[in-house]
Backbone as CSV, one residue per row, in Angstrom:
resi,resn,N_x,N_y,N_z,CA_x,CA_y,CA_z,C_x,C_y,C_z
1,MET,-20.213,-9.306,-8.529,-19.697,-10.279,-8.009,-18.265,-11.541,-8.353
2,THR,-17.802,-11.820,-7.843,-16.621,-12.561,-7.779,-16.829,-13.810,-7.167
3,THR,-16.899,-14.841,-7.286,-17.573,-15.708,-5.902,-16.147,-17.192,-5.658
4,GLY,-16.369,-17.463,-4.722,-15.555,-18.712,-4.702,-16.619,-19.943,-4.893
5,CYS,-16.493,-20.279,-3.436,-17.658,-21.464,-3.675,-18.839,-20.624,-2.726
6,SER,-19.959,-20.491,-3.369,-21.304,-19.543,-2.778,-21.898,-20.194,-2.720
7,LEU,-22.950,-19.930,-1.321,-24.305,-20.547,-1.268,-25.149,-21.154,-2.248
8,SER,-25.591,-21.986,-2.176,-26.372,-22.569,-3.398,-28.123,-22.733,-2.749
9,GLU,-29.394,-22.776,-3.416,-30.809,-22.767,-2.401,-30.434,-23.946,-1.836
10,SER,-29.646,-24.866,-2.644,-30.057,-26.243,-1.906,-29.188,-26.302,-0.270
11,ASP,-28.254,-25.667,-0.485,-27.369,-25.227,1.002,-28.500,-24.602,1.295
12,SER,-29.243,-23.593,1.421,-29.621,-23.110,2.813,-30.878,-23.863,3.247
13,ASN,-31.674,-24.822,2.072,-32.393,-25.763,2.622,-31.584,-26.948,3.307
14,THR,-30.859,-26.731,3.736,-30.328,-28.121,4.605,-29.817,-27.454,5.746
15,GLY,-28.855,-25.961,6.043,-29.376,-25.601,6.657,-27.805,-25.837,7.212
16,ASP,-27.132,-25.619,5.829,-25.573,-24.947,6.098,-25.617,-23.729,6.119
17,SER,-24.678,-23.161,6.779,-24.217,-21.539,6.936,-23.592,-21.583,5.816
18,GLY,-23.128,-19.655,5.973,-22.038,-19.890,4.749,-21.287,-18.267,5.441
19,VAL,-20.059,-17.455,5.088,-19.116,-16.441,5.070,-19.170,-15.920,4.200
20,THR,-19.739,-14.655,3.392,-19.488,-13.753,2.749,-18.554,-12.518,2.997
21,VAL,-17.046,-12.820,1.963,-16.305,-12.056,2.554,-16.218,-10.944,1.323
22,PHE,-15.983,-9.328,1.411,-15.390,-8.796,0.535,-14.048,-8.194,1.090
23,ALA,-13.798,-8.020,-0.548,-11.744,-8.465,0.314,-11.309,-7.636,-1.877
24,ALA,-10.223,-6.766,-1.593,-9.496,-5.955,-2.247,-9.173,-6.904,-3.656
25,ALA,-9.104,-6.530,-4.455,-8.675,-7.138,-5.742,-7.650,-8.008,-5.571
26,SER,-6.787,-7.481,-5.107,-5.187,-8.100,-4.598,-5.016,-9.143,-3.896
27,LEU,-6.378,-9.117,-3.278,-6.338,-10.432,-2.321,-6.951,-12.120,-2.948
28,LYS,-7.683,-11.835,-4.405,-8.579,-12.807,-4.861,-7.677,-14.567,-4.856
29,SER,-6.288,-14.160,-4.622,-5.202,-15.544,-5.377,-5.569,-16.288,-3.702
30,THR,-4.993,-15.220,-2.467,-4.875,-15.921,-1.601,-6.251,-16.368,-0.594
31,PHE,-6.993,-15.382,-0.796,-8.227,-15.860,-0.311,-8.662,-16.516,-0.879
32,THR,-9.399,-17.148,-1.824,-9.738,-18.162,-2.912,-9.119,-19.240,-1.920
33,GLU,-7.878,-19.743,-1.752,-6.732,-20.696,-1.316,-7.521,-20.432,0.161
34,LEU,-7.383,-19.635,0.969,-7.599,-19.719,2.564,-9.194,-20.063,2.589
35,GLY,-10.461,-19.680,1.360,-11.870,-19.527,1.471,-11.746,-21.761,1.133
36,ALA,-10.463,-22.044,0.634,-11.003,-23.520,0.653,-10.596,-24.316,2.219
37,GLN,-9.431,-23.473,2.540,-8.992,-24.258,3.344,-10.236,-23.988,4.875
38,PHE,-10.491,-22.955,4.838,-11.843,-23.075,6.073,-12.481,-23.694,5.420
39,GLU,-13.317,-24.095,4.299,-14.312,-24.332,4.067,-14.283,-26.333,4.543
40,GLU,-12.441,-26.964,4.133,-12.348,-27.951,4.685,-12.036,-28.130,5.910
41,ASP,-11.571,-26.681,7.027,-12.284,-27.088,8.504,-13.404,-26.923,8.925
42,ASN,-14.063,-26.187,8.606,-15.173,-26.026,8.910,-16.281,-26.805,8.321
43,PRO,-16.700,-28.067,7.788,-17.158,-28.299,7.028,-19.244,-28.429,7.286
44,GLY,-19.646,-27.497,6.017,-20.844,-27.137,6.276,-20.700,-26.005,5.853
45,THR,-19.552,-25.276,6.200,-19.899,-24.246,5.803,-19.177,-23.795,4.362
46,LYS,-20.024,-22.902,3.831,-19.552,-22.485,2.585,-18.490,-20.668,2.693
47,VAL,-18.072,-20.456,1.800,-17.704,-19.196,1.688,-17.292,-18.492,0.404
48,SER,-18.434,-17.452,0.111,-18.053,-17.000,-1.155,-17.269,-15.430,-0.720
49,PHE,-17.083,-14.895,-2.453,-16.501,-13.184,-2.424,-17.044,-12.250,-3.222
50,ASN,-16.332,-11.604,-3.275,-17.445,-10.448,-3.436,-15.705,-9.336,-4.033
51,PHE,-14.404,-10.209,-4.733,-13.505,-9.266,-5.332,-13.544,-7.687,-6.033
52,ALA,-13.530,-6.506,-5.150,-12.901,-5.482,-5.958,-12.601,-4.494,-5.586
53,GLY,-12.160,-3.442,-6.274,-11.440,-2.411,-5.498,-12.344,-1.686,-3.974
54,SER,-11.184,-1.501,-3.066,-11.584,-1.665,-1.945,-12.464,-0.332,-1.458
55,SER,-12.214,0.753,-2.297,-13.124,2.159,-2.404,-14.765,1.555,-2.566
56,ASP,-14.749,0.964,-3.821,-15.723,0.529,-4.278,-16.511,-0.545,-3.055
57,LEU,-15.947,-1.145,-2.601,-16.296,-2.418,-1.690,-17.165,-1.527,-0.599
58,VAL,-16.824,-0.520,0.184,-17.629,0.615,0.789,-18.371,0.799,0.641
59,SER,-18.331,1.295,-0.644,-19.560,2.016,-1.008,-20.416,1.000,-1.151
60,GLN,-20.166,-0.071,-1.763,-21.075,-1.308,-1.629,-21.931,-1.781,-0.223
61,LEU,-21.010,-1.988,0.845,-20.952,-2.146,1.866,-21.823,-0.754,2.461
62,SER,-21.681,0.163,2.303,-22.672,1.359,3.052,-23.687,1.541,2.256
63,GLN,-24.319,1.001,0.923,-25.786,1.026,0.642,-26.484,-0.424,0.511
64,GLY,-26.216,-1.010,2.128,-26.345,-2.163,2.234,-26.465,-3.684,1.644
65,ALA,-24.818,-3.580,0.969,-25.170,-5.312,0.466,-24.362,-5.891,1.041
66,PRO,-25.042,-7.312,1.428,-24.850,-8.045,2.838,-23.602,-8.908,2.543
67,ALA,-22.733,-8.681,3.811,-21.560,-9.463,4.058,-20.612,-9.833,5.136
68,ASP,-20.443,-10.596,5.883,-19.250,-10.740,7.171,-18.432,-10.508,7.308
69,VAL,-17.414,-10.435,6.739,-16.013,-10.103,6.743,-15.225,-8.911,5.464
70,PHE,-14.890,-8.014,6.198,-14.132,-7.300,5.259,-12.727,-6.716,5.071
71,ALA,-11.550,-7.189,4.153,-10.683,-6.747,4.251,-9.925,-6.025,2.836
72,SER,-9.813,-4.799,3.582,-9.053,-3.694,2.845,-7.959,-4.061,2.485
73,ALA,-7.432,-2.948,1.230,-5.826,-2.834,0.842,-5.193,-1.890,1.438
74,ASP,-5.585,-1.219,2.088,-5.583,-0.035,2.709,-6.020,0.340,4.496
75,THR,-5.600,1.432,4.893,-6.115,1.173,6.216,-7.369,2.490,6.036
76,ALA,-6.906,3.408,4.955,-8.158,4.220,5.045,-9.395,3.903,4.602
77,ASN,-9.535,3.124,3.290,-10.962,2.818,3.193,-11.543,1.748,4.077
78,MET,-10.641,1.217,5.013,-11.190,0.623,6.616,-11.140,1.502,7.193
79,ALA,-10.958,2.749,7.419,-11.185,3.744,8.333,-12.377,4.510,8.068
80,LYS,-12.640,4.240,6.916,-14.248,4.763,6.109,-15.671,4.131,6.505
81,ALA,-15.370,2.436,6.670,-16.057,1.494,6.853,-16.314,1.504,8.534
82,VAL,-15.208,1.639,9.526,-15.258,1.957,10.589,-16.158,3.188,10.920
83,GLU,-15.910,4.408,10.050,-16.013,5.650,10.580,-18.158,5.643,9.907
84,ALA,-18.404,4.479,9.272,-19.815,4.543,8.610,-20.344,3.295,9.908
85,GLY,-20.051,3.085,10.619,-20.791,2.222,11.778,-20.560,0.742,11.123
86,LEU,-19.948,0.173,10.374,-20.248,-1.238,9.504,-19.512,-2.165,9.846
87,VAL,-18.454,-1.759,10.938,-17.419,-2.990,11.372,-17.619,-2.994,12.536
88,SER,-17.408,-4.780,13.124,-17.884,-4.471,14.516,-16.376,-5.113,15.214
89,GLY,-15.668,-4.257,16.175,-14.726,-5.124,16.570,-13.883,-3.486,15.982
90,GLU,-12.325,-4.755,16.385,-11.108,-3.670,15.743,-10.780,-4.089,14.682
91,PRO,-10.248,-3.651,13.970,-10.068,-4.087,12.615,-8.534,-4.561,12.796
92,VAL,-7.991,-5.666,11.826,-6.522,-6.208,12.536,-6.052,-6.373,11.131
93,ASP,-4.289,-5.599,11.282,-3.810,-5.720,9.899,-2.619,-6.938,9.923
94,PHE,-3.191,-7.479,8.566,-2.697,-8.713,8.372,-1.672,-8.816,7.201
95,ALA,-1.210,-8.092,6.037,-0.247,-8.373,5.305,0.091,-6.592,4.979
96,ALA,0.778,-6.507,4.134,1.469,-5.086,3.631,1.931,-5.731,2.079
97,ASN,1.636,-4.303,1.294,2.283,-4.491,0.144,2.667,-3.484,-0.762
98,THR,3.197,-3.529,-1.349,4.515,-2.251,-1.685,4.396,-2.541,-3.642
99,LEU,4.327,-1.231,-4.283,4.210,-1.214,-5.679,5.271,-1.094,-6.320
100,VAL,5.706,-2.127,-7.491,6.359,-2.047,-8.849,5.901,-1.656,-9.698
101,ILE,6.661,-1.430,-10.883,5.996,-1.343,-12.048,6.354,-2.378,-12.574
102,VAL,4.973,-2.675,-13.780,5.196,-4.337,-14.920,4.983,-3.330,-15.830
103,THR,5.817,-4.180,-17.381,5.572,-3.834,-18.595,5.219,-5.119,-19.013
104,PRO,4.592,-4.889,-20.810,4.870,-5.900,-21.707,5.898,-7.205,-21.672
105,PRO,6.174,-8.441,-21.396,7.606,-9.056,-21.502,8.391,-8.379,-22.407
106,GLY,9.627,-8.498,-21.751,10.920,-7.840,-22.321,10.790,-6.959,-21.946
107,ASN,10.120,-5.733,-21.557,10.261,-3.856,-21.641,10.520,-3.497,-22.710
108,PRO,9.374,-3.501,-23.330,10.067,-2.980,-24.970,10.230,-1.312,-24.891
109,ARG,9.650,-0.949,-23.948,9.916,1.013,-23.379,10.941,1.035,-23.378
110,GLY,11.746,-0.199,-22.445,12.986,0.525,-22.098,12.335,1.390,-20.275
111,ILE,12.036,1.057,-19.813,11.500,1.307,-18.819,12.513,0.923,-17.950
112,ALA,12.577,1.542,-16.798,13.755,1.012,-15.872,13.957,2.279,-14.645
113,SER,12.768,3.724,-14.216,12.665,3.899,-13.086,11.186,4.961,-13.027
114,PHE,11.147,4.992,-12.368,9.820,5.499,-11.377,9.269,6.918,-12.776
115,ALA,10.759,7.258,-12.588,10.667,8.886,-13.728,10.439,8.851,-14.907
116,ASP,10.624,6.873,-15.243,10.278,6.714,-16.954,9.329,6.418,-17.541
117,LEU,8.375,7.070,-15.951,6.909,7.060,-16.690,5.828,8.431,-16.881
118,ALA,6.944,8.878,-16.676,6.615,10.330,-17.261,6.721,10.594,-18.781
119,ARG,7.846,10.023,-19.016,8.385,9.984,-20.815,6.525,10.394,-21.669
120,SER,7.034,11.072,-22.714,6.193,11.098,-23.295,5.841,10.344,-24.720
121,ASP,6.640,9.278,-24.731,6.431,8.083,-25.760,5.782,6.425,-24.848
122,SER,5.645,6.740,-23.442,5.398,5.700,-22.776,3.770,5.772,-22.711
123,GLN,2.888,4.909,-22.370,0.877,4.895,-22.579,1.643,4.112,-20.754
124,VAL,1.169,4.890,-19.972,1.442,4.445,-18.483,-0.248,4.188,-17.877
125,VAL,-0.872,3.000,-17.352,-1.631,3.058,-16.586,-1.544,2.541,-15.548
126,VAL,-2.550,3.485,-14.360,-2.478,2.941,-13.373,-3.860,2.930,-12.620
127,CYS,-3.886,2.634,-11.014,-5.533,2.756,-10.464,-5.663,4.321,-10.192
128,ALA,-6.943,4.316,-10.629,-7.703,5.537,-9.599,-7.316,6.202,-8.149
129,PRO,-7.171,7.346,-8.259,-6.887,8.315,-6.428,-7.715,7.200,-5.465
130,GLN,-8.804,6.939,-5.668,-9.530,6.384,-4.185,-9.309,5.400,-4.174
131,VAL,-8.482,4.299,-5.016,-8.193,3.171,-5.179,-6.957,3.021,-4.212
132,PRO,-6.872,1.877,-3.197,-5.668,2.227,-2.389,-4.521,2.396,-3.431
133,CYS,-4.173,1.219,-4.251,-2.783,1.505,-4.786,-2.868,2.679,-6.065
134,GLY,-3.851,3.333,-6.010,-3.695,4.584,-6.773,-3.486,5.687,-5.822
135,SER,-3.967,5.820,-4.389,-3.092,6.617,-3.145,-2.018,6.276,-3.264
136,ALA,-1.349,4.907,-2.901,0.185,4.712,-3.391,0.644,5.549,-4.004
137,THR,0.497,4.859,-5.769,0.905,5.883,-6.580,1.264,7.244,-6.243
138,GLU,0.165,7.915,-5.927,0.276,9.384,-5.588,0.763,9.696,-4.396
139,LYS,1.099,9.065,-3.311,2.091,9.647,-2.797,3.766,9.573,-2.619
140,VAL,3.731,7.988,-4.097,5.332,8.299,-4.612,5.567,9.356,-5.540
141,GLU,4.232,10.037,-6.219,4.368,10.743,-7.267,5.269,12.400,-6.671
142,ARG,4.217,12.255,-4.980,4.457,13.509,-4.157,6.308,12.892,-3.778
143,ALA,6.442,11.930,-3.124,7.742,11.502,-3.120,8.565,12.215,-3.738
144,THR,8.187,11.475,-5.106,10.032,11.954,-6.145,9.746,13.683,-6.679
145,GLY,8.800,14.143,-7.117,7.947,15.317,-7.998,7.898,15.058,-9.115
146,VAL,7.733,13.634,-9.546,7.442,13.229,-11.075,5.977,13.062,-10.828
147,THR,5.502,13.478,-11.976,3.980,13.441,-12.298,3.446,13.170,-13.242
148,LEU,2.638,11.769,-13.329,2.623,11.105,-14.026,1.068,11.024,-15.080
149,THR,1.334,11.495,-15.982,0.033,11.513,-17.406,-0.600,9.981,-17.700
150,PRO,-1.349,9.384,-16.755,-1.624,7.920,-17.269,-2.809,8.358,-18.550
151,VAL,-2.716,7.003,-19.460,-3.678,7.144,-20.463,-5.610,6.157,-19.503
152,SER,-5.151,5.609,-18.366,-6.131,5.581,-17.933,-6.412,5.330,-16.715
153,GLU,-7.106,5.333,-15.629,-7.034,4.910,-14.380,-8.280,4.577,-14.172
154,GLU,-7.654,2.965,-13.179,-8.878,1.946,-13.339,-8.871,1.507,-11.920
155,SER,-10.514,1.274,-11.298,-10.841,0.911,-10.216,-10.266,-0.350,-9.619
156,ALA,-9.358,-1.497,-9.780,-8.877,-2.347,-9.157,-7.604,-2.440,-9.791
157,VAL,-6.836,-2.913,-9.218,-5.221,-3.021,-9.450,-4.891,-4.374,-10.303
158,THR,-5.863,-5.294,-10.486,-6.413,-6.421,-11.500,-6.600,-5.918,-12.490
159,ASP,-7.127,-4.521,-12.704,-7.650,-4.186,-14.260,-6.020,-3.775,-14.435
160,VAL,-5.068,-2.827,-13.708,-4.082,-2.499,-14.495,-3.621,-3.526,-14.719
161,LEU,-3.372,-4.586,-14.379,-2.574,-5.610,-15.128,-2.973,-6.258,-15.954
162,GLY,-4.353,-6.728,-15.959,-5.092,-6.868,-17.277,-4.703,-6.375,-18.867
163,LYS,-4.263,-4.597,-18.287,-4.111,-3.926,-19.338,-2.804,-4.263,-20.188
164,ILE,-1.811,-4.345,-19.131,-0.341,-4.811,-19.621,-0.276,-6.058,-20.280
165,THR,-0.855,-6.784,-19.520,-0.570,-7.814,-20.045,-1.452,-8.631,-21.434
166,SER,-2.414,-7.859,-21.728,-3.590,-7.583,-22.964,-2.268,-6.668,-23.792
167,GLY,-1.610,-6.280,-23.746,-0.722,-5.457,-24.504,-1.715,-4.224,-24.779
168,GLN,-2.241,-3.332,-23.713,-2.761,-1.990,-23.945,-2.019,-0.950,-23.528
169,ALA,-1.681,-1.642,-22.781,0.117,0.260,-22.420,1.006,-0.358,-22.500
170,ASP,2.074,0.746,-22.337,3.408,0.158,-22.547,4.116,-0.030,-20.234
171,ALA,3.412,0.424,-19.604,3.470,0.144,-18.187,2.360,0.707,-17.297
172,GLY,2.663,-0.364,-16.350,1.898,-0.320,-15.295,1.813,-0.073,-13.929
173,LEU,1.670,0.475,-12.343,2.150,0.336,-11.494,0.709,-0.843,-10.702
174,VAL,1.166,-1.501,-10.165,0.904,-2.591,-9.130,1.442,-3.381,-8.389
175,TYR,0.778,-4.529,-7.446,1.696,-4.676,-6.181,2.393,-5.427,-7.183
176,VAL,3.370,-5.875,-5.941,4.785,-6.705,-5.828,3.486,-8.340,-5.918
177,THR,2.458,-8.712,-5.353,1.945,-9.375,-5.471,0.734,-10.573,-6.970
178,ASP,0.760,-9.059,-7.400,0.122,-9.110,-8.532,0.809,-9.083,-9.696
179,ALA,2.003,-8.952,-9.447,3.551,-8.849,-10.593,3.916,-10.331,-10.659
180,SER,4.265,-10.784,-9.252,4.682,-12.243,-8.954,3.839,-13.453,-9.684
181,GLY,2.652,-13.114,-9.266,1.098,-13.788,-9.658,0.962,-14.179,-10.956
182,ALA,1.825,-13.101,-11.828,1.102,-12.552,-13.354,2.387,-13.394,-14.167
183,GLY,3.323,-13.917,-13.481,4.571,-15.058,-13.854,5.309,-14.304,-15.459
184,ASP,5.871,-14.857,-16.204,6.319,-14.460,-17.213,5.586,-13.793,-18.384
185,LYS,4.353,-13.163,-17.973,3.612,-12.155,-18.764,3.907,-11.344,-18.554
186,VAL,4.490,-10.542,-17.525,4.907,-9.390,-17.569,6.444,-9.444,-17.166
187,THR,7.218,-8.203,-17.791,8.421,-7.980,-17.103,7.764,-6.993,-15.541
188,VAL,9.016,-7.340,-14.362,8.588,-6.396,-13.512,10.131,-5.505,-13.556
189,VAL,9.846,-4.347,-12.755,10.729,-3.422,-12.701,10.573,-2.886,-11.151
190,PRO,11.385,-2.974,-10.245,11.226,-2.489,-8.707,11.722,-1.183,-9.315
191,PHE,11.033,-0.621,-8.193,11.876,1.028,-8.018,11.771,1.133,-6.258
192,PRO,12.972,2.168,-5.799,13.091,2.393,-4.411,12.211,2.843,-4.412
193,GLU,11.514,3.577,-4.615,10.580,4.809,-4.040,9.675,4.517,-3.789
194,SER,9.533,3.067,-3.901,8.043,2.811,-3.524,7.790,2.310,-1.747
195,SER,9.132,2.090,-1.469,9.078,2.339,0.037,8.951,3.085,0.713
196,SER,8.077,4.424,0.131,7.505,5.720,0.373,5.969,5.090,0.901
197,ALA,5.706,4.136,0.151,4.232,3.683,-0.568,3.832,2.813,0.107
198,ILE,3.935,2.135,1.420,3.575,1.013,1.451,1.977,0.568,2.040
199,ASN,1.539,-0.159,1.729,-0.190,0.094,1.818,-0.395,-1.618,3.263
200,THR,-1.123,-1.160,4.214,-0.677,-2.084,4.667,-2.455,-2.497,4.804
201,TYR,-2.872,-3.463,5.176,-4.029,-4.397,5.304,-4.868,-4.658,6.472
202,PRO,-6.207,-4.209,6.452,-6.593,-4.667,7.558,-7.724,-5.558,7.454
203,ILE,-8.612,-6.325,8.404,-9.532,-7.341,7.957,-10.490,-6.696,9.083
204,ALA,-11.960,-6.836,9.164,-12.762,-7.217,10.105,-14.254,-7.822,9.675
205,VAL,-14.328,-8.343,10.919,-15.814,-8.811,11.099,-17.170,-7.567,11.073
206,LEU,-17.680,-7.587,9.729,-18.903,-6.690,9.759,-19.609,-6.506,11.037
207,ARG,-20.414,-5.409,11.438,-21.395,-5.413,11.992,-22.793,-6.329,11.770
208,GLY,-22.870,-6.511,10.158,-24.448,-6.837,10.326,-23.738,-8.510,9.616
209,ALA,-22.989,-9.452,10.296,-22.168,-10.656,9.626,-24.006,-11.274,10.365
210,ALA,-24.416,-12.241,9.470,-25.105,-13.298,9.781,-24.982,-13.974,10.630
211,ASP,-23.497,-14.355,10.664,-23.085,-15.250,11.816,-21.420,-14.662,11.693
212,SER,-21.547,-14.194,13.022,-20.566,-13.418,13.224,-19.249,-14.443,14.172
213,THR,-19.291,-15.346,14.426,-18.882,-16.591,14.574,-18.364,-17.116,13.867
214,ALA,-18.391,-17.527,12.683,-17.675,-18.159,11.287,-17.340,-16.940,10.677
215,ALA,-17.824,-15.613,10.830,-16.605,-14.895,10.249,-15.441,-14.444,11.241
216,ALA,-15.585,-14.673,12.657,-14.190,-14.275,13.030,-13.816,-15.476,13.163
217,LYS,-14.012,-16.787,12.868,-13.422,-17.711,12.588,-12.548,-17.882,11.601
218,PHE,-12.922,-17.150,10.740,-12.077,-16.647,9.183,-11.483,-15.622,9.066
219,VAL,-11.336,-14.609,10.086,-10.009,-13.509,10.054,-9.529,-14.249,10.893
220,GLY,-9.642,-15.097,11.794,-8.621,-15.655,12.657,-7.904,-16.658,11.624
221,LEU,-8.384,-17.306,10.525,-7.877,-17.996,9.709,-6.580,-17.082,8.842
222,VAL,-6.884,-16.189,8.163,-6.409,-15.136,7.424,-5.342,-14.274,8.625
223,THR,-5.311,-13.988,9.786,-4.543,-13.534,10.205,-3.440,-14.365,11.627
224,GLY,-3.544,-15.828,11.455,-3.273,-17.163,11.829,-1.622,-17.453,11.005
225,SER,-1.383,-18.986,11.570,-0.159,-19.076,10.439,-0.540,-19.653,9.546
226,ARG,-1.371,-20.057,9.176,-1.556,-21.172,8.117,-2.243,-19.439,7.096
227,GLY,-2.869,-18.553,7.459,-2.679,-16.665,6.564,-1.570,-16.485,6.616
228,ARG,-0.678,-15.898,7.032,0.487,-15.969,6.976,1.174,-17.079,6.363
229,GLU,0.976,-18.176,6.138,1.863,-19.076,5.454,1.928,-18.289,3.784
230,VAL,0.277,-19.006,3.635,-0.655,-18.301,2.625,0.168,-17.056,1.693
231,LEU,0.027,-15.773,2.250,0.415,-14.478,1.646,1.644,-14.143,1.907
232,SER,2.591,-15.176,2.704,3.328,-14.603,2.415,4.457,-15.552,1.029
233,ALA,3.587,-16.791,0.927,4.226,-17.333,-0.679,3.765,-16.590,-1.836
234,ALA,2.318,-15.635,-1.318,1.983,-14.745,-2.601,3.034,-13.736,-2.531
235,GLY,3.964,-13.400,-1.815,4.988,-11.712,-1.843,4.429,-10.788,-0.926
236,PHE,2.937,-11.300,-0.312,2.830,-10.023,0.948,3.959,-10.187,2.019
237,ALA,4.312,-9.069,2.473,5.351,-9.067,3.893,4.437,-8.727,5.045
238,ALA,4.527,-9.121,6.181,4.330,-8.790,7.346,3.803,-7.267,7.452
239,PRO,2.755,-7.229,8.077,1.666,-5.685,8.415,2.804,-5.495,9.286
């Protein structure tokens, strides 16, 4: 589990409350910022995070992991949470994201299109199919008729990015927001076919929330004007 500001033993002894948020890995930067904002706006309420692939988060929640809020990188994994009876109320769409190609700085292999990712001389990394970024990759493959043969399939988009920034692969498919956050550690190659696989991000209060009021407040922050501002600055589109 990756945490932001988490509850300590002393917090629980002094009566401080907390909100535990399970969120897609691609939300780490923006949600960490919003978590700090929430704590400032709600003194005594701490926010802790678990960032991972959306499918992994649903599995953890289904197995009884305690959490108050779930934010998915696609509607399919949120639908699984709803079907499992984990969600209270209706999920709210709050952002959208699109895939781009990233390469090591300078694009040594000269990747210029999605079709180039199928070249035999390029080592490509993608997300696993059950992860939202992997599902989006498969949609682009179907739309283009291009079949990729990746050297690895990762469980989170941040892991794909890590393979590129560490020089372990020639190209990878990540979200616009991840590429933006990586700065000069990568070269970005947009491709028009990505428009066929835009991911919409929903958020919801969980049925087992220890403090449903605080959880709803966090959802309100994410879906409100401050959330939109932070998400937009990171490159997320409106849903």
